[in-house]
ZALOBA-611125 format. One line per 5 residues: their letters; for each residue x, y, z of C-alpha. Coordinates in Angstrom, 3 decimals. Example, Ala and Ser with C-alpha at 12.3 -4.5 7.8 and 13.67 -1.06 7.14 Angstrom:
ZALOBA-611125
AS> 12.300 -4.500 7.800  13.670 -1.060 7.140
//
This chain:
ZALOBA-611125
MGEFS> 0.000 0.000 0.000  1.314 3.425 -0.964  1.858 6.443 1.213  0.308 9.884 1.182  2.277 12.913 0.049
SFWLR> 4.270 14.991 2.523  1.717 17.802 2.163  -0.186 16.422 5.143  2.908 16.728 7.350  3.654 20.356 6.425
NKHKV> 2.685 21.753 9.851  4.239 19.022 11.988  7.146 21.136 13.246  5.620 24.567 12.782  6.070 27.019 15.656
LSRKP> 3.765 30.048 15.685  3.768 33.135 17.878  -0.015 33.284 17.538  -2.024 30.135 16.969  -5.049 30.389 14.658
RIGFI> -8.305 30.118 16.617  -10.599 27.659 14.847  -14.219 27.231 15.944  -16.324 24.068 15.621  -20.113 24.172 15.829
DVLDP> -21.296 20.557 15.633  -20.538 19.829 19.269  -22.960 16.909 19.583  -21.028 15.001 16.921  -18.595 12.523 18.521
RILEA> -16.293 12.897 15.503  -16.007 16.630 16.195  -15.199 15.999 19.838  -12.535 13.437 18.964  -11.022 15.801 16.394
FHIIK> -11.163 18.646 18.952  -9.045 16.662 21.406  -6.548 15.725 18.682  -6.237 19.333 17.508  -5.914 20.613 21.077
KLDYI> -2.705 18.590 21.381  -1.211 20.260 18.305  1.090 23.229 18.786  -0.275 25.386 15.989  -4.100 25.566 16.355
QPFLI> -6.394 26.696 19.176  -9.723 24.852 18.815  -12.986 26.190 20.265  -16.381 24.535 20.667  -19.355 26.776 19.968
GLNTI> -22.984 26.583 21.031  -22.954 24.381 24.102  -25.036 26.890 26.033  -27.905 26.504 23.562  -27.849 22.688 23.508
KGSLP> -29.624 20.828 26.280  -28.463 17.537 27.702  -25.120 15.856 27.854  -22.738 15.156 25.027  -22.385 11.738 23.375
GDTET> -21.005 8.848 25.378  -19.585 9.599 28.790  -18.313 13.069 27.901  -20.423 15.721 29.630  -20.282 19.456 29.068
EKLPS> -18.568 20.225 32.333  -15.706 17.883 31.497  -14.658 20.018 28.536  -12.037 22.723 29.194  -13.885 26.011 29.760
EHLLT> -11.151 28.057 28.069  -12.033 26.283 24.805  -15.783 26.922 24.976  -17.382 29.942 23.344  -20.814 30.930 24.588
IDDDC> -23.103 33.941 24.195  -23.990 36.061 27.217  -26.619 38.830 27.224  -24.241 41.610 26.148  -22.747 39.488 23.402
HDQLL> -26.209 38.404 22.286  -27.342 41.986 21.734  -24.156 42.839 19.843  -24.486 39.827 17.543  -28.198 40.435 17.047
KLLME> -27.470 43.906 15.717  -24.521 42.733 13.625  -26.384 39.868 11.941  -29.323 42.169 11.225  -26.976 44.600 9.473
KQSKF> -25.207 41.872 7.522  -28.498 40.465 6.239  -30.312 43.748 5.646  -30.616 43.233 1.887  -32.271 39.859 2.477
KVDLD> -35.102 41.501 4.457  -34.848 39.291 7.513  -36.731 40.517 10.557  -35.675 40.705 14.187  -37.523 37.530 15.185
EVRLQ> -35.754 35.562 12.467  -32.336 36.766 13.613  -33.193 35.904 17.223  -33.923 32.365 16.071  -30.648 32.298 14.145
LNDPL> -28.744 33.097 17.325  -30.105 29.907 18.861  -28.253 28.059 16.113  -24.538 27.325 16.734  -23.847 27.992 13.038
YQGIG> -24.905 31.630 13.298  -23.263 31.925 16.708  -20.031 30.743 15.114  -20.375 33.236 12.286  -21.002 35.957 14.862
HLLTN> -17.846 35.007 16.747  -15.958 35.035 13.452  -17.261 38.480 12.510  -16.322 39.873 15.938  -12.830 38.298 15.767
KIDGL> -13.254 35.949 18.709  -12.184 33.182 16.351  -10.172 33.299 13.122  -11.853 30.484 11.187  -14.993 28.349 11.369
VAGSL> -15.548 24.651 10.588  -19.168 23.537 10.203  -21.364 20.993 8.477  -20.735 17.531 9.902  -24.370 17.327 11.027
RPTAE> -26.138 19.552 8.502  -26.429 19.959 4.716  -23.819 21.997 2.899  -26.548 24.314 1.590  -27.236 25.581 5.130
VVKAA> -23.576 26.396 5.771  -23.117 28.071 2.385  -26.307 30.133 2.730  -25.327 31.433 6.162  -21.762 32.209 5.063
LRCIG> -22.812 34.025 1.892  -25.484 36.061 3.681  -23.565 37.020 6.803  -19.930 37.051 5.655  -20.104 37.460 1.904
PKRGN> -17.467 37.248 -0.815  -14.054 38.782 -0.358  -13.764 42.233 -1.907  -12.987 41.902 -5.599  -14.055 38.268 -5.590
RLVAG> -17.100 37.528 -7.725  -17.664 33.913 -6.832  -17.341 31.584 -3.833  -16.652 27.899 -4.453  -16.069 24.714 -2.477
HFLIE> -12.638 23.135 -2.900  -11.467 19.684 -1.878  -7.814 18.805 -1.450  -7.784 15.079 -2.097  -5.397 12.233 -2.824
TSERH> -5.259 8.498 -2.283  -2.539 6.261 -0.933  -1.950 5.125 -4.521  -2.152 8.442 -6.350  -1.118 12.008 -5.734
SSDHT> -0.198 14.684 -8.246  3.032 14.607 -10.225  4.217 17.393 -7.891  3.669 15.110 -4.878  0.682 17.081 -3.632
PFLFA> -3.033 16.410 -3.292  -5.261 17.227 -6.241  -7.786 20.041 -5.979  -11.417 19.431 -6.998  -13.842 22.321 -7.658
DCAVS> -16.649 23.295 -7.375  -17.998 20.709 -4.965  -20.222 22.820 -2.710  -21.749 26.024 -4.047  -22.781 26.464 -7.726
PAPSP> -25.119 23.746 -9.087  -24.797 24.548 -12.817  -22.357 27.393 -13.447  -22.287 29.229 -16.770  -19.108 29.200 -18.888
RGLSL> -18.127 32.458 -17.210  -18.899 30.940 -13.813  -16.731 27.921 -14.594  -13.872 30.176 -15.658  -14.121 32.066 -12.357
IAKGA> -14.272 28.789 -10.425  -11.134 27.674 -12.261  -9.283 30.892 -11.407  -10.133 30.520 -7.726  -9.174 26.846 -7.796
ADSYH> -5.816 27.588 -9.434  -5.083 30.280 -6.831  -6.196 27.961 -4.040  -4.018 25.080 -5.233  -0.973 27.320 -5.498
FYTGK> -1.629 28.813 -2.068  -1.960 25.473 -0.295  0.803 23.577 -2.098  3.185 26.230 -3.414  3.193 24.412 -6.768
PPRVA> 2.104 25.724 -10.194  -1.498 24.748 -11.011  -2.326 22.771 -14.154  -6.039 23.113 -14.661  -8.223 20.514 -16.396
FLSFS> -11.745 21.481 -17.468  -13.417 18.084 -17.229  -15.976 16.656 -19.628  -17.134 13.390 -21.218  -15.267 14.562 -24.332
TNGSA> -11.581 15.188 -25.063  -10.605 17.823 -27.592  -13.822 17.618 -29.585  -14.208 13.814 -29.525  -17.931 14.351 -28.826
QDELV> -20.253 17.014 -30.171  -22.812 18.380 -27.739  -23.921 21.661 -26.229  -22.567 20.416 -22.894  -19.133 20.134 -24.498
DRIQE> -19.510 23.591 -26.052  -20.079 24.993 -22.568  -16.774 23.583 -21.277  -14.866 24.780 -24.325  -16.251 28.276 -23.847
AKKLF> -15.277 28.227 -20.169  -11.698 27.296 -21.066  -11.511 30.074 -23.668  -12.712 32.630 -21.136  -10.209 31.352 -18.588
HKHNP> -7.315 31.689 -21.045  -8.477 35.135 -22.105  -8.376 36.480 -18.548  -5.514 34.309 -17.225  -3.088 33.837 -20.134
TFLAD> -0.155 32.758 -17.974  -1.960 29.820 -16.342  -1.597 26.281 -17.684  -5.060 24.944 -18.517  -6.818 22.774 -21.068
GEIQV> -10.229 21.393 -21.843  -12.497 19.953 -22.568  -10.710 16.817 -21.367  -11.706 13.509 -19.809  -10.401 12.488 -16.405
DAALD> -8.275 9.594 -17.676  -6.502 11.768 -20.231  -5.930 14.459 -17.605  -4.270 11.921 -15.319  -2.511 9.462 -17.632
KFVAK> -0.043 10.413 -20.392  -0.518 7.074 -22.153  -4.261 7.652 -22.389  -3.617 11.239 -23.452  -1.493 9.949 -26.347
IKKVE> -4.204 7.533 -27.467  -6.716 10.380 -27.367  -4.296 12.556 -29.354  -3.761 15.232 -26.725  -0.240 14.260 -25.693
DSVVA> 0.982 17.774 -26.526  -1.444 19.376 -24.084  0.160 21.362 -21.254  -2.201 19.585 -18.854  -2.806 16.063 -20.150
GQANV> -1.307 13.397 -17.922  -0.241 15.902 -15.294  -3.305 17.900 -14.207  -3.502 18.789 -10.530  -6.639 20.999 -10.512
FIFPT> -9.901 19.475 -11.741  -12.831 21.694 -12.679  -16.054 19.719 -12.708  -18.805 20.833 -15.100  -21.490 20.880 -12.392
LESGN> -21.839 20.655 -8.635  -23.543 17.301 -9.152  -20.536 15.800 -10.934  -18.088 17.324 -8.460  -19.951 15.959 -5.458
IGYKL> -20.232 12.494 -6.986  -16.620 12.547 -8.134  -15.014 13.346 -4.812  -17.198 10.839 -2.955  -16.290 8.063 -5.381
VQRFS> -12.591 8.741 -4.826  -13.151 8.985 -1.087  -15.170 5.773 -0.771  -13.483 3.535 -3.347  -9.966 4.060 -2.020
RARVA> -7.854 4.905 0.978  -8.095 8.662 0.652  -6.908 11.766 2.474  -9.361 14.653 2.141  -9.784 18.227 3.352
GPLLW> -12.840 20.336 2.640  -14.955 21.572 1.150  -12.951 24.711 1.872  -15.072 27.722 0.944  -12.698 29.787 -1.176
GLEKP> -13.475 33.437 -1.809  -15.223 34.454 1.418  -14.260 37.544 3.393  -13.533 35.314 6.413  -12.182 31.722 6.512
VSDLS> -14.953 29.097 6.649  -15.013 25.436 5.737  -17.900 23.079 5.365  -17.626 19.355 6.115  -19.267 16.402 4.454
RGCTV> -21.758 14.702 6.755  -19.857 11.523 5.900  -16.520 12.958 7.060  -14.025 11.076 9.197  -12.169 12.390 12.233
QEIVD> -8.997 12.655 10.139  -10.815 14.733 7.535  -12.001 17.135 10.241  -8.442 17.541 11.523  -7.037 17.995 8.005
TAECL> -9.726 20.534 7.136  -8.983 22.531 10.287  -5.279 22.541 9.411  -5.977 23.843 5.902  -8.253 26.513 7.318
SDLVM> -5.506 27.542 9.739  -3.158 27.952 6.750  -5.652 30.385 5.252  -5.947 32.260 8.554  -2.187 32.717 8.709
RLN> -2.166 34.036 5.144  -4.856 36.615 5.926  -3.115 37.714 9.110
//
């Protein structure tokens, strides 16, 4: 059995003067609690549990609320409640939410976590192990919003298996796997730009972007193929220095022998792609879960790239290791922003 790339060990000996403060909201999930205790032992992240004061009863198993370290619990007192109530009202003003709706939101650890993020009590937020991605994305887009100058937010997975990592010995990056169900050609080109930037940020390696399809270089004729070709053209027009190609099938993007058979061996991407742009959210979601479930995989995400503040969703099928890896990637982003 093969080994994972060294990417996952990048923080092992890191010493920081200020540890990123990462909040977790799904405190009734035993996987979150196990990951919390693992992360707490690390020297480069401060984990916080959010929302215990609004959840009745004891935590799973034998672990009760009072047994958790109080310095790692974030709650909302009356003064804080009023501050966050006003802040979340302001942030959502264009969505015409009323005061009663925001009061209900503040009973939800997700919105409490976003409030703590907006008021700088934490630096990053991990959510989603017990709720659909759509809920996390909606709250983040409404209350945090895209980073200035950023037109689109997307969900990125860093993913590899014990048998396959990129030719640069890094994970691959899959996008979009969380936000845009059926992006236009322009939307796909923007997703690709964010994914290329994200890959380079996390790995330090040059991105090679593959616009995925069921066709390679015109081998099939369909309006779905036309859409991918247009997305690639737009990407090249606005990002001429990036290496990208498409439309291309997954096997040709990964395997130079297949690329030669399909007559794209001269492509700058074929056989060595490290960033995969899926044509729809549906295909991206299915794709990453197939890799995850059919192999021994290492996964982080979906990391929500393009927000004003660092937030990551989690798959409801995530493992403890995936939660830890996602928190580490989010802490990388925090350190970049700070």
